[in-house]
N, C-alpha and C positions, 0 to 999 in steps of 0.2 A: 781334585779339580772337577771330576765328573759329578760328584755329589753336590758341589757348590752350584753348578749349572742347573742340576735337577731342582735344587732348593729355590734358586732364583726363578726358574720356570714355573715351579709350583706356586710361589708367591705371586708371580705375574698372573697366573690363571685365577687365583683366588681374588686378587684385586680387580681383575677384569670382570669376573663374575659378580663381585660386590658392586662395582660401578654399573654394570648392566642391570642388576636388580634395582638399584637406586633410581636409575633412569626409567626403568619400566614402571616402578611405583609412582614416580613423579608424573609420567605420562598418563597412567591409569587415573590419577587424581585430577590432573589438569585437563585432559581431553574432554570429559563430559561438560565441564564448565566452559571450555572454549566453544564447543558445539552449541551449547545453550546460549552463550553470548552472541554467536553468529546468527542464530535463529531470532534472537531478540532484536538485533540490529536490523535484520531483514523486515521484521514486523514493524519496527519503528519507522523505517523508510516508507513502507507501504501505507502506514497510518498518516505520515507526514504528507504524502502525495494526496491522500484522500482529504485531509484537512485543507490543503491548498485548493483542491477542486471544489470543496464545499464553500470556501471563502469566496471563490469566483462566482459560484452560483448565488450566494447571498448578495453579493454586490450587484449582480444582474437583476435579481428580484427587487432589491431596493430601488434600482434605477427605474424598473417598470412601475413600481409603486409610486414613485415621484411623478412619473408621467401621468399615471391615472389621477393623481391628486391635482395636477396642473392643467391638463388638457381635457375639456369636456367632450371633444370630438372622438377621443379614444373610447369613451363610454358608449357613444353611439355606434362606432365601428364594431366593438365587441358584442353589443346587443344584436346588431344586424348579422354578424357572422355566427355567433353561437346560439342565439335564441330565435333567429328568423324574424326579428322585429322589422316592421316597415313603417314608413311615414304615412300620414293620412294622404290618400290619393295615389299612393304607389301600389303596384301589383307585384306580388312575389311570384317569380318564375322559378320553378324547381326542375332542373334538367336531370332526367334519369337516363343513365346509360344502360344499354342492353348487355346483360352478362350471359355468357354462354356456358 
């Protein structure tokens, strides 16, 4: 009876060790792919957010472009703000603040 229990115990240890080795090998093969997949999903999400942001920026730029094509007063406003253009008879006053 004692030999039978030792034999069963030995078989149990061998099968347990076998199952442990199989699980270890499976994890060793699977984990790097899982980690890589996780990183790729994070990168995909980051790029998706960037694409959404760029689409919004494109929409805003198209809207600005349409305004420039339709409204001549915007051209005048931009020329005054960015280039310092004045109409005939106007005087340009440039206010300089004192910096310490």
